N, C-alpha and C positions, 0 to 999 in steps of 0.2 A: 455505509460508506464513511469515510473520514477525510478531512482536508487538513493539510499542513501548509503553513505559509513560510517560505524560505526567503529571508530578507538578506540582501547584499551578499550573495555567495562569493567566496574568494575564488580566485582563478585556479588554486591548487586542489580544491575539493571537486573531484570528478565522478565520484561514485556515491550513491545513496544506498546504505545498508539497512535492511529492515529485518528484524527478528519477529516472526508472527506465527500464529497457528489458527487452524480452523476453529470456529465457534460452534456451540451446540445448536444454533438455529439455522445452520447452513444446509442447503439441499445437497444431494449426492453429486460427486465429481464436479465441483465448482472450479471455475477459473478465476484467479485473482489478478487484478490489473492495477498498474500504477500509471497515472497520467500526469503530464506536466503542461499546464496551461492548455488543457483540452486535447493534447496529443498523447496517445499511449506510448510509454517508453519502456515498459516491462510487464511481463505476465508470467504466471506459473499455475500449475494444477495444485489447488490447495486442499490436500487430504491429510494434513498433520502439521507438525512443527517444521518451519522452514527458516533458513537464513537466505534472504534474497539480496542480490547485489544488482543495482540498476545503474548503468552508465548514463551520466547526465551530459547534455550538450556542452561544448566548450565555452560558448558565450550565452550567458543567461541575463535576464533582466534584473533590476534592483528588487522587484517583488515578484515571486513565483509561487503559483498555487499548485501544490502536489496533491492529487486526489487518489485515495485508495478505495477500491470497490470490487465487488464480485459480480459475476454474470447470471447467477441463479437466484430465483426468488427465495426469500427467507421463509422458513417454516415458523408459523406462530405457535408459541408454546401452549400446551393444554391449559396451563395455569393462567393464561392470558397476560402474563408478565411481559417484560421487555424482550426484544430479540437481540441476539449477539451472533453476527455472522463470522467475525474474526477478532482475534486479540493481537494487539501490537505490543511487544515487550521492549523494543529498542529501535530507535532510528538514529543513524549516525552518518555524517559525511566523512569520506576518506579520500585519500589520493590513489589508493590501490584497491 
């Protein structure tokens, strides 16, 4: 999982755009979720590269925790190295 801290969002930024892809440690047919302060605001089936657009609520707090996570357990690599369930390439706030 990963967490982003969104500080003082402007009223005009209503969408969170995320470019991401499935990582090598992820189990088959996983679901990817985006939560805002504990509430799921977006999800998709993560089976490749995706551009995800999540609508944010119109009124947000000064400090907002956005959490990115998957629902399937990760597979531990045979080498015993670190696990990588997903890769995020870009996160951007937009009006449309």
